[in-house]
C-alpha positions as CSV (number, residue, x, y, z in Angstrom):
1,M,-49.1,-30.1,-37.8
2,R,-49.1,-29.2,-34.1
3,K,-47.0,-31.2,-31.6
4,L,-47.0,-31.0,-27.8
5,Y,-44.0,-32.1,-25.8
6,Y,-44.5,-33.0,-22.2
7,G,-43.7,-35.5,-19.6
8,G,-40.0,-34.9,-19.1
9,D,-37.4,-32.1,-18.3
10,I,-37.2,-29.2,-20.7
11,I,-34.1,-27.2,-20.9
12,T,-35.0,-23.9,-23.0
13,M,-31.7,-22.3,-22.7
14,E,-33.5,-19.0,-22.1
15,K,-32.5,-18.9,-18.5
16,A,-30.9,-21.4,-16.1
17,D,-33.9,-21.9,-13.8
18,D,-36.6,-22.0,-16.3
19,A,-39.5,-24.0,-15.2
20,A,-40.9,-24.9,-18.7
21,E,-43.0,-28.2,-18.5
22,A,-44.4,-28.3,-22.1
23,V,-43.6,-26.9,-25.6
24,L,-46.1,-26.6,-28.4
25,T,-44.7,-26.4,-32.0
26,E,-46.6,-25.9,-35.2
27,N,-45.1,-26.9,-38.4
28,D,-41.4,-25.5,-38.2
29,I,-42.0,-23.0,-35.3
30,V,-42.1,-23.0,-31.4
31,K,-45.6,-21.6,-30.6
32,K,-45.7,-21.6,-27.0
33,V,-43.7,-22.6,-23.9
34,G,-44.7,-22.9,-20.2
35,R,-46.3,-24.9,-17.4
36,L,-48.2,-27.9,-18.2
37,T,-51.3,-26.5,-16.7
38,E,-51.3,-23.8,-19.6
39,F,-51.8,-26.6,-22.0
40,Q,-54.6,-28.6,-20.4
41,D,-57.2,-27.6,-23.0
42,M,-55.0,-29.0,-25.7
43,M,-54.5,-32.4,-24.3
44,N,-58.0,-33.5,-25.7
45,D,-57.5,-31.8,-29.0
46,S,-57.2,-34.6,-31.5
47,S,-55.5,-32.1,-34.0
48,I,-52.4,-31.8,-31.9
49,E,-50.0,-34.8,-31.7
50,K,-49.2,-35.6,-28.1
51,I,-45.5,-36.4,-27.6
52,D,-44.8,-37.9,-24.1
53,L,-41.0,-37.5,-23.4
54,K,-41.5,-40.3,-20.9
55,G,-38.7,-38.8,-18.6
56,N,-36.4,-38.0,-21.3
57,T,-35.0,-34.4,-21.7
58,L,-35.9,-31.9,-24.5
59,M,-33.5,-29.0,-25.4
60,P,-32.6,-26.9,-28.4
61,G,-30.7,-28.9,-31.1
62,F,-27.1,-28.4,-31.1
63,V,-25.3,-25.9,-33.2
64,D,-21.9,-26.7,-34.5
65,P,-19.8,-23.4,-34.7
66,H,-16.8,-24.9,-36.5
67,S,-16.1,-28.1,-38.5
68,H,-15.8,-29.5,-41.9
69,I,-19.0,-31.3,-42.6
70,S,-18.1,-32.0,-46.2
71,M,-14.9,-33.9,-45.0
72,V,-16.6,-36.1,-42.4
73,G,-18.0,-38.6,-44.8
74,Q,-15.0,-38.6,-47.0
75,I,-12.8,-39.4,-43.9
76,A,-15.1,-42.4,-43.0
77,S,-14.2,-43.8,-46.4
78,M,-10.5,-43.7,-46.0
79,A,-8.4,-46.1,-44.0
80,D,-8.9,-45.4,-40.3
81,L,-5.4,-45.1,-38.7
82,S,-6.9,-43.6,-35.5
83,T,-6.5,-46.8,-33.4
84,C,-3.0,-47.7,-34.6
85,K,-0.4,-47.6,-32.0
86,T,2.7,-48.9,-34.0
87,F,4.2,-48.6,-37.4
88,N,3.5,-52.2,-38.0
89,E,-0.2,-51.6,-37.3
90,I,-0.4,-48.7,-39.9
91,I,1.4,-50.8,-42.6
92,Q,-1.1,-53.7,-41.9
93,T,-4.2,-51.5,-41.8
94,L,-3.2,-49.9,-45.0
95,K,-2.8,-53.3,-46.8
96,L,-6.0,-54.6,-45.4
97,Y,-7.7,-51.3,-46.8
98,M,-6.1,-51.8,-50.1
99,Q,-7.2,-55.5,-50.2
100,N,-10.8,-54.8,-49.1
101,N,-11.2,-51.9,-51.6
102,G,-9.7,-53.8,-54.6
103,A,-7.2,-51.1,-55.1
104,G,-5.3,-51.1,-58.5
105,K,-1.8,-51.0,-59.0
106,E,-1.5,-47.3,-59.0
107,D,-4.6,-46.1,-57.3
108,Y,-4.1,-43.6,-54.5
109,I,-4.2,-44.9,-51.0
110,I,-5.4,-42.3,-48.5
111,G,-5.5,-42.7,-44.7
112,F,-6.5,-40.6,-41.8
113,G,-6.0,-40.2,-38.2
114,Y,-2.5,-41.4,-37.1
115,D,-1.1,-39.6,-34.2
116,H,2.8,-39.8,-33.6
117,N,2.3,-38.7,-30.0
118,I,0.5,-42.3,-29.3
119,L,2.7,-44.3,-31.5
120,K,5.2,-46.6,-29.9
121,E,7.8,-45.2,-32.0
122,R,6.9,-41.5,-31.2
123,E,7.7,-40.6,-34.8
124,H,5.8,-39.8,-37.9
125,P,5.4,-43.0,-40.2
126,K,7.5,-41.5,-43.1
127,K,8.2,-42.9,-46.6
128,D,10.5,-45.7,-45.4
129,V,7.5,-47.1,-43.4
130,L,4.8,-46.3,-46.2
131,N,7.0,-47.8,-49.0
132,Q,6.6,-51.2,-47.2
133,V,2.8,-50.9,-48.0
134,S,3.4,-50.2,-51.7
135,A,6.0,-49.0,-54.1
136,D,3.6,-48.4,-56.8
137,N,0.5,-46.9,-55.4
138,P,0.8,-43.4,-54.0
139,I,0.1,-43.3,-50.4
140,V,-0.9,-40.1,-48.4
141,I,-1.8,-40.4,-44.7
142,F,-3.1,-37.5,-42.8
143,H,-2.1,-36.7,-39.2
144,A,-5.1,-36.6,-36.7
145,S,-4.5,-32.8,-36.6
146,G,-5.0,-32.6,-40.3
147,H,-2.1,-30.2,-40.3
148,M,0.8,-32.4,-41.4
149,G,1.1,-36.1,-42.7
150,C,3.3,-38.5,-44.6
151,V,3.8,-39.8,-48.2
152,N,5.6,-42.6,-49.9
153,D,8.0,-42.2,-52.8
154,A,5.4,-42.8,-55.4
155,A,3.3,-39.9,-54.0
156,L,6.3,-37.7,-53.9
157,K,6.9,-38.4,-57.3
158,M,3.4,-37.9,-58.4
159,A,3.4,-34.4,-56.7
160,G,7.0,-33.5,-58.1
161,I,8.5,-33.2,-54.9
162,D,12.3,-33.8,-54.6
163,E,15.5,-32.5,-53.0
164,N,15.3,-29.3,-55.1
165,T,11.7,-28.5,-53.9
166,P,11.9,-25.5,-51.5
167,D,9.8,-25.3,-48.1
168,M,6.8,-23.0,-48.8
169,E,6.2,-19.9,-46.6
170,G,4.2,-21.3,-43.6
171,G,5.2,-24.9,-44.6
172,H,8.0,-27.6,-44.3
173,I,9.2,-30.5,-46.1
174,G,11.1,-33.3,-44.1
175,R,14.4,-34.2,-45.3
176,K,17.0,-36.8,-44.7
177,E,20.0,-35.4,-43.1
178,E,22.7,-37.2,-45.2
179,T,21.3,-36.3,-48.7
180,G,18.6,-33.6,-48.2
181,K,16.0,-35.8,-50.1
182,P,12.4,-35.6,-48.8
183,D,11.9,-38.3,-46.0
184,G,8.0,-38.3,-46.7
185,Y,7.1,-36.0,-43.8
186,L,5.2,-32.7,-44.8
187,E,3.9,-29.9,-42.6
188,E,1.1,-27.3,-43.1
189,G,1.5,-25.5,-46.7
190,N,3.6,-28.3,-48.2
191,F,1.3,-30.8,-46.8
192,M,-1.8,-29.1,-48.2
193,S,-0.1,-28.6,-51.5
194,I,0.3,-32.3,-52.1
195,Q,-3.5,-32.7,-51.6
196,S,-3.8,-30.9,-55.0
197,S,-2.3,-34.0,-56.8
198,L,-5.0,-36.2,-55.2
199,P,-7.9,-37.2,-57.4
200,S,-10.6,-34.4,-57.1
201,D,-13.2,-37.1,-55.9
202,M,-10.8,-38.9,-53.6
203,G,-11.8,-41.9,-55.6
204,M,-15.5,-41.9,-54.0
205,D,-18.9,-40.8,-54.8
206,Q,-19.0,-37.3,-53.3
207,L,-22.8,-37.3,-52.9
208,E,-22.9,-40.4,-51.0
209,A,-19.9,-39.5,-48.7
210,F,-21.5,-36.2,-47.9
211,N,-24.8,-38.1,-46.9
212,K,-22.9,-40.4,-44.6
213,G,-21.2,-37.4,-43.1
214,Q,-24.5,-35.6,-42.5
215,E,-26.0,-38.6,-40.9
216,I,-23.1,-38.5,-38.3
217,Y,-23.9,-35.0,-37.3
218,I,-27.7,-35.7,-37.2
219,R,-27.3,-38.9,-34.9
220,N,-25.3,-36.5,-32.5
221,G,-28.2,-34.1,-32.1
222,I,-26.7,-31.3,-34.4
223,T,-29.3,-29.3,-36.6
224,T,-26.8,-26.6,-37.9
225,A,-23.3,-27.5,-39.0
226,Q,-20.4,-25.8,-40.7
227,D,-18.2,-26.3,-43.6
228,G,-15.2,-24.4,-42.7
229,A,-12.4,-23.5,-45.4
230,T,-14.8,-24.3,-48.2
231,S,-12.9,-24.9,-51.5
232,H,-14.6,-24.0,-54.9
233,E,-15.1,-27.6,-55.6
234,T,-16.7,-28.2,-52.2
235,L,-19.0,-25.3,-52.5
236,E,-20.2,-26.7,-55.8
237,L,-20.8,-30.0,-54.1
238,L,-22.8,-28.3,-51.2
239,K,-24.8,-26.2,-53.8
240,A,-25.6,-29.7,-55.6
241,V,-26.7,-31.3,-52.4
242,A,-28.9,-28.1,-51.6
243,D,-30.4,-27.9,-55.1
244,Q,-31.3,-31.6,-54.8
245,E,-32.9,-30.7,-51.4
246,R,-31.1,-33.4,-49.7
247,L,-29.7,-31.2,-46.9
248,K,-31.4,-32.5,-43.6
249,L,-29.7,-29.8,-41.6
250,D,-28.5,-26.3,-42.0
251,V,-25.1,-25.8,-43.5
252,V,-23.0,-22.7,-43.2
253,A,-20.1,-22.5,-45.6
254,Y,-16.9,-20.4,-45.3
255,P,-14.8,-20.0,-48.5
256,L,-11.0,-19.1,-47.9
257,V,-10.2,-15.6,-48.1
258,A,-6.7,-16.2,-49.6
259,E,-7.7,-19.1,-51.9
260,N,-11.3,-18.6,-53.5
261,P,-12.7,-15.2,-52.2
262,E,-14.5,-14.9,-55.5
263,D,-17.0,-17.6,-54.4
264,I,-18.7,-15.1,-52.4
265,K,-19.3,-12.5,-55.0
266,N,-20.4,-15.2,-57.4
267,N,-22.9,-16.8,-55.2
268,E,-24.9,-13.9,-53.8
269,E,-28.2,-16.0,-53.4
270,Y,-26.2,-17.8,-50.5
271,V,-24.4,-15.1,-48.9
272,K,-25.7,-14.5,-45.2
273,K,-29.1,-16.1,-46.2
274,Y,-30.0,-19.8,-46.6
275,H,-31.2,-21.1,-49.9
276,N,-32.3,-24.9,-49.6
277,S,-30.6,-24.9,-46.1
278,L,-27.2,-23.6,-47.4
279,K,-25.7,-20.4,-46.3
280,I,-22.3,-18.7,-47.0
281,G,-21.5,-17.1,-43.7
282,G,-18.3,-15.3,-44.5
283,Y,-14.6,-15.9,-45.0
284,K,-12.1,-18.3,-43.5
285,M,-8.3,-17.8,-42.8
286,F,-5.5,-19.8,-41.4
287,L,-2.7,-18.2,-39.5
288,D,-0.8,-21.1,-38.0
289,G,-0.8,-24.9,-37.2
290,S,-1.3,-27.5,-34.6
291,P,0.2,-27.4,-31.1
292,Q,0.1,-31.2,-30.7
293,G,2.2,-31.2,-33.9
294,R,4.3,-28.4,-32.8
295,T,3.4,-26.1,-35.8
296,A,1.4,-23.8,-33.9
297,W,3.0,-20.3,-33.6
298,L,3.9,-19.4,-30.1
299,T,5.6,-16.3,-28.5
300,E,7.8,-18.6,-26.2
301,P,9.5,-21.7,-27.4
302,Y,8.2,-25.2,-27.1
303,E,9.6,-27.3,-24.2
304,G,12.9,-28.6,-24.9
305,E,13.7,-26.0,-27.6
306,E,16.1,-23.1,-27.4
307,S,14.2,-20.9,-29.9
308,Y,11.7,-22.9,-32.0
309,C,8.1,-21.4,-31.5
310,G,6.4,-22.9,-34.5
311,Y,5.7,-20.6,-37.5
312,P,3.1,-18.3,-39.1
313,R,1.3,-18.9,-42.3
314,Y,1.5,-15.3,-43.5
315,Q,3.2,-12.2,-42.6
316,D,1.5,-9.2,-41.3
317,E,1.3,-7.3,-44.5
318,Q,-0.6,-10.4,-46.1
319,V,-2.8,-10.8,-43.0
320,K,-3.8,-7.1,-43.0
321,E,-4.7,-7.4,-46.7
322,Y,-7.1,-10.3,-46.0
323,V,-8.6,-8.9,-42.9
324,S,-9.3,-5.6,-44.6
325,R,-10.9,-7.7,-47.5
326,A,-13.3,-9.2,-45.3
327,I,-14.1,-6.0,-43.3
328,N,-14.6,-3.9,-46.4
329,D,-16.7,-6.5,-47.9
330,G,-18.8,-6.7,-44.8
331,M,-18.2,-10.2,-44.3
332,Q,-17.7,-12.2,-41.0
333,L,-14.2,-13.5,-40.8
334,L,-13.2,-17.0,-39.1
335,T,-9.5,-17.2,-38.3
336,H,-7.7,-20.3,-37.2
337,C,-5.2,-19.5,-34.3
338,N,-3.8,-22.1,-32.1
339,G,-0.7,-20.3,-30.9
340,D,-0.6,-17.1,-28.9
341,A,1.7,-15.5,-31.4
342,A,-0.9,-16.3,-34.1
343,S,-3.8,-14.8,-32.0
344,G,-1.7,-11.7,-31.5
345,Q,-1.2,-11.4,-35.1
346,L,-4.9,-11.6,-35.9
347,L,-5.8,-9.0,-33.0
348,R,-3.3,-6.4,-34.0
349,N,-4.3,-6.5,-37.8
350,Y,-8.0,-6.7,-37.2
351,E,-7.9,-3.7,-34.9
352,S,-5.6,-1.9,-37.4
353,A,-8.0,-2.8,-40.4
354,L,-11.0,-1.9,-38.4
355,Q,-9.7,1.5,-37.7
356,E,-8.8,2.3,-41.3
357,S,-12.2,1.0,-42.9
358,D,-15.0,3.1,-43.8
359,N,-17.6,0.4,-43.8
360,P,-20.5,1.6,-41.6
361,D,-21.1,-1.9,-40.5
362,K,-17.7,-2.7,-39.4
363,Q,-18.4,-3.1,-35.8
364,R,-21.3,-5.5,-36.3
365,L,-19.2,-8.3,-38.2
366,R,-18.7,-10.6,-35.1
367,P,-15.2,-11.9,-36.1
368,V,-14.2,-15.4,-34.7
369,M,-11.0,-16.8,-33.4
370,I,-11.0,-20.4,-34.1
371,H,-9.4,-22.9,-31.7
372,C,-7.9,-20.5,-29.2
373,Q,-5.6,-23.1,-27.7
374,T,-3.1,-20.8,-26.1
375,V,-4.7,-17.4,-26.2
376,R,-3.8,-15.3,-23.3
377,N,-5.8,-13.3,-20.7
378,D,-4.8,-10.0,-22.2
379,Q,-5.7,-11.3,-25.8
380,L,-9.1,-12.2,-24.4
381,D,-9.4,-8.7,-23.1
382,K,-8.6,-7.4,-26.6
383,M,-11.3,-9.8,-28.1
384,A,-13.7,-8.3,-25.9
385,E,-12.7,-4.7,-27.1
386,L,-13.1,-6.0,-30.7
387,S,-16.4,-7.9,-30.1
388,M,-14.6,-11.0,-31.5
389,I,-15.9,-14.5,-30.6
390,P,-13.9,-17.2,-29.0
391,S,-14.7,-20.6,-30.7
392,I,-12.9,-23.0,-28.5
393,F,-11.6,-26.5,-29.4
394,V,-12.0,-27.5,-25.7
395,S,-11.9,-31.2,-26.7
396,H,-8.1,-30.7,-26.8
397,T,-8.0,-31.0,-22.8
398,Y,-8.7,-34.7,-23.2
399,Y,-7.5,-35.7,-26.5
400,W,-4.1,-34.0,-26.6
401,G,-4.1,-32.5,-23.0
402,D,-1.0,-34.8,-22.0
403,V,0.8,-33.8,-25.1
404,H,0.3,-30.2,-24.4
405,L,1.7,-30.7,-20.9
406,K,4.7,-32.1,-22.5
407,N,5.0,-29.7,-25.5
408,L,4.3,-26.6,-23.4
409,G,5.1,-27.3,-19.9
410,R,2.8,-27.6,-16.9
411,K,2.1,-23.9,-16.5
412,R,1.3,-23.2,-20.2
413,G,-0.2,-26.5,-20.7
414,S,-2.6,-26.2,-18.0
415,L,-3.9,-23.1,-19.5
416,I,-5.0,-24.4,-22.9
417,S,-8.5,-23.9,-24.0
418,P,-9.2,-21.1,-21.3
419,A,-13.0,-21.1,-21.6
420,E,-13.9,-20.1,-18.1
421,S,-11.7,-17.1,-18.4
422,A,-13.3,-16.2,-21.5
423,F,-16.9,-16.6,-20.0
424,R,-15.8,-14.5,-17.1
425,K,-14.8,-11.7,-19.5
426,G,-18.3,-11.6,-21.0
427,L,-17.3,-13.2,-24.4
428,M,-19.7,-15.3,-26.4
429,V,-18.0,-18.4,-26.0
430,N,-18.8,-21.4,-28.1
431,F,-17.3,-25.0,-28.5
432,H,-16.4,-26.9,-31.4
433,Q,-15.0,-30.2,-32.3
434,D,-13.3,-29.3,-35.7
435,S,-14.7,-32.5,-37.1
436,P,-13.5,-34.8,-38.7
437,I,-10.5,-34.2,-36.2
438,V,-12.8,-35.2,-33.4
439,K,-16.3,-36.7,-34.0
440,P,-19.1,-34.1,-33.9
441,D,-20.3,-35.0,-30.5
442,M,-21.3,-31.9,-28.7
443,L,-21.9,-33.7,-25.4
444,D,-18.4,-34.9,-25.5
445,A,-17.0,-31.4,-26.0
446,I,-19.3,-30.3,-22.8
447,W,-17.8,-33.1,-20.9
448,C,-14.2,-32.2,-21.9
449,G,-15.0,-28.4,-21.0
450,V,-16.8,-29.2,-17.7
451,N,-14.1,-31.8,-16.3
452,R,-10.9,-31.0,-18.0
453,L,-9.2,-34.4,-17.6
454,T,-6.6,-35.7,-20.1
455,R,-6.5,-39.3,-21.5
456,K,-4.1,-40.3,-18.6
457,G,-6.6,-38.9,-16.1
458,T,-4.6,-35.8,-15.2
459,N,-6.5,-32.6,-14.1
460,I,-5.6,-29.9,-16.4
461,G,-6.4,-26.4,-15.5
462,S,-9.3,-26.8,-13.0
463,E,-9.7,-23.1,-12.8
464,E,-10.8,-23.2,-16.4
465,C,-13.6,-25.7,-16.0
466,V,-16.9,-24.3,-17.1
467,T,-20.2,-25.1,-15.5
468,V,-22.5,-27.6,-17.1
469,Y,-25.0,-24.7,-18.1
470,E,-22.0,-22.7,-19.7
471,G,-21.1,-25.8,-21.8
472,L,-24.7,-26.0,-23.1
473,K,-24.7,-22.4,-23.9
474,A,-21.5,-22.9,-25.9
475,A,-23.2,-25.6,-27.9
476,T,-26.7,-24.0,-28.5
477,I,-27.5,-20.3,-28.1
478,N,-23.9,-18.9,-28.1
479,A,-23.1,-21.0,-31.2
480,A,-26.2,-19.6,-32.8
481,Y,-25.0,-16.2,-32.2
482,S,-21.9,-16.7,-34.1
483,Y,-24.0,-17.3,-37.3
484,F,-26.2,-14.2,-36.4
485,E,-29.1,-16.5,-35.7
486,E,-29.8,-16.1,-32.1
487,D,-33.1,-15.0,-32.8
488,Q,-34.1,-18.0,-34.8
489,K,-32.1,-20.9,-33.1
490,G,-30.2,-22.1,-29.9
491,S,-32.9,-21.8,-27.3
492,I,-36.7,-22.9,-27.2
493,K,-38.7,-19.8,-27.4
494,E,-41.9,-18.7,-29.0
495,G,-41.3,-17.7,-32.5
496,K,-38.0,-19.6,-32.9
497,F,-37.4,-22.7,-35.3
498,A,-38.3,-26.0,-33.8
499,D,-34.9,-27.3,-33.9
500,L,-34.8,-29.8,-31.0
501,V,-33.1,-32.8,-29.7
502,I,-34.2,-35.3,-27.1
503,L,-31.7,-36.8,-24.6
504,D,-32.2,-39.8,-22.4
505,K,-30.8,-37.9,-19.4
506,N,-30.8,-34.2,-18.2
507,P,-27.1,-33.1,-18.2
508,L,-27.9,-30.5,-15.4
509,K,-29.1,-33.2,-12.9
510,M,-26.6,-36.0,-13.1
511,D,-22.9,-36.7,-12.3
512,K,-20.9,-34.3,-14.6
513,M,-18.5,-37.2,-15.2
514,K,-21.2,-39.0,-17.0
515,I,-22.3,-36.3,-19.3
516,N,-20.5,-38.1,-22.4
517,E,-22.6,-41.3,-21.8
518,I,-26.1,-39.4,-22.5
519,Q,-27.6,-40.8,-25.6
520,I,-29.4,-38.9,-28.3
521,E,-33.0,-40.3,-28.6
522,E,-34.3,-37.9,-31.3
523,T,-33.3,-35.0,-33.5
524,I,-35.8,-32.7,-34.8
525,K,-35.1,-30.1,-37.6
526,E,-37.8,-27.3,-38.1
527,G,-40.5,-29.6,-36.5
528,K,-39.6,-32.8,-38.4
529,T,-37.9,-35.9,-37.0
530,I,-34.6,-36.5,-39.0
531,Y,-33.3,-39.2,-36.5
532,K,-34.6,-41.6,-33.9
533,S,-32.5,-43.9,-31.9
534,E,-32.8,-47.6,-32.0
535,S,-34.2,-47.6,-28.4
536,V,-37.1,-45.3,-29.5
537,L,-38.0,-47.2,-32.6
538,T,-38.1,-50.6,-30.8
539,E,-40.2,-49.4,-27.9
């Protein structure tokens, strides 16, 4: 099937001043791009479907370079705590969730999205709060960062956590000062460990939950998505969805190098190549926590602290082992680094492992630093030396910018997500939302990177504002590069996949403060429409 798109702006992402006026696709491939006059002989060809953009804008489908697609649908099925402003609102929301879902006496109750930074109490809702919801049901609630959370007494008992349970390396158990007993607050490793006590299916239909999450990505114009930190169980779920040919977009999975590296060796048919739209791209590693939760590992103390700088997940010896495994296996490594101390740990160990490896392809692995919240200029220079990609969680500038200014001070806080510095140094910058932490909305991320305003309207580091075109690159061609797919995706060019999105406005020709108001009219994956907005359907 051939389709001819015309009648609106076309952003090819091949160059900023491209004057394309029409695009011809055939089945799943872009066949021709050019001026409308070059397509006049096709206008009367009845075998070609003519698609008049009617003033809308056509551009490449968005490429999500880091998120957790398998979790997005799951989170949508949990109690939504993201709008709660007080402890009482959390209690009432959880009670209503239990009532609406017919929770039995000992069923797990799981909530997601509270943020102590915006709660009236400015504290985490620990077990004394959650026990008011239920003394019988184990309750686990996730902080908006995903790196910490709170549980009630029933959940602590179910997980076997008491006053004798030690803090894990790279973790922390909150305790009551007078008794030393757990107070219900858990960080990093200790919070992740309690998740192993949760039902494997989270009490929901996993296939249905995945489909729900997939639809959210598609409605936001995303045609390639990531499942970062893929557990063995999640990989099996993704394979099942792929085998049933239910993936509507491409998904790239990254098993954890520390927990389930064998999933790469045991699934060779998916490694570095798509099988029914699923690919294993490499390994994932965590090195620290969350800056808004004050667990990110910094080189200088947090504001108001004499010496506390957060903490690492692993010591250098362990990091070196994991990095060497990735390099020697010839695999790309994605590494979570929020604090500059964590960034430094990755850089020195990656450089050292690279020097020691005899893998002839070691310079072509495109390692990625995920988040990059407090990465320094000198570290960006080292990333350039190592051909390391900065995948920047630029949405932090809006969603937690005010918190960073408080936690890091004005000077450091204004330099979070240093995207423009990374672009100036020639790095292949991409933007992500770490969904479900922030919804998978690339236009919102671009708005954040272009404007750098906090929730309170404070300008945060205007020197790090990117141009709109740079923002679009970070969500398309640069993101495709991080998957080694720049020859197939990320721009509209002859021979590439017809992965496209139609917007109701051109982000290059409008008030940059309104970019996050742009609507997705249609999402097209390999020539097939997989989403149309209601406004299009009712025309």
